[in-house]
N, C-alpha and C positions, 0 to 999 in steps of 0.2 A: 875263921874256922877255929873252934875250940876242940881240943882232943884230950880226953882223959883215958886212963887205963887202970884196971884193977885185976889182980890175979884172982881167978875164980875156981881154980883147980890145979892139979899137978901139971905144970907146964902149959896151962890154959889161961889166956888173958882175955878180958873183955875190953874192947876199945870202943869208946863212945865218941862219935863224931857229932858236932853241933855246928850248923851253918852249911852254906853251899859248898859242895865238893866240885871245884872247878879249876881252871888253869891257875888261879891265884893260890889255891890251897892244896892242890894235888901233891906238890913236892913235900909239904909238911906231912901229909898222910903217908907217903912212901917212906920218908925218913923215920917216922914212928914205927912202921912195920919192920924196917931194917934194924932199928935199935932194939926192938923187943926180941927179934930173932937172935941178935948177937948176945943178948942177955940170957938166952936159954929158953925162951918161949917156944913151945912146940906147936901150939894151936892158937888161933885167934877167933874170937867171935866179934864181928864188927857190927855195932849197934847203929843202924842208920835212922832210927826214930827221930833224930833231931836234924836230919838232912832234907830240906825241902826241894833241893835241886842238885842233880848230878849232870855234868856235861861229859864230852868225850875225854877230856883230860882227867876227870874224876874217875871215869870208868877205867882208863889206863892205869891209874894209881891202884885201883882194886886188883886189876890183873897183875900188876907188878908185885903186890902183896901176896897174891896167890903163888906166883913163881918163887918169891922169897921163902915161902913155907912149903916148897917142894912140889908145887903144882897139883896137890891133892886137895879137892874141894872140901874134904873133911877137916883139913888143917886151917882153912880160912872160910868160916861160915858167916853169912850175912843175915842180920836179923832186923825186923821191924821196918822194912823200907816203906817210905811214903808213896803215894800214888804215882808221882812223876818217875821215881826210881823204878817202881815195878814195871811201868810201861816201857822205860828205857831198856831194862833187862829183857823184856819179852821181845821188843822190836829188834834188838841186836842178837837175840838168841843166847845171851849170856845167862839166862835163867837155866840153861842146860849145862853151863860151865860151873856155876856156883851153886852151893847149897844155900837156899834162901828160905828163911823161916819167918812166920808172922810175928813171933815174939822172941825176946831174948831167952826166956825160960825154955821155949821149944828148942832153940839152938843149943842151950846148955845140956838139955837132957838127951840130945841126939849123939853126944860124944860118948 
């Protein structure tokens, strides 16, 4: 898993994940979310365009990130999920918990 982040607005960071979000990489994602929160980030947009697979550990990492940012879906928005991730969010009904956007630009403009 490769994780990069860029500041895209006042207190808003874009976190780009590349690779499977699974038991092996979930802790790295959670640590990234915690680090950004401790450095003053108020909102995250998580770009899932480079994530071909998410398992239950990966889903738990995203929920942990949501909690880190106050539990408000506006504060941790998901963008560009691939088909497996979309299906996972629908089957688990997490599409009702997270704000999910087709593109990063849509997620940016929603804030």
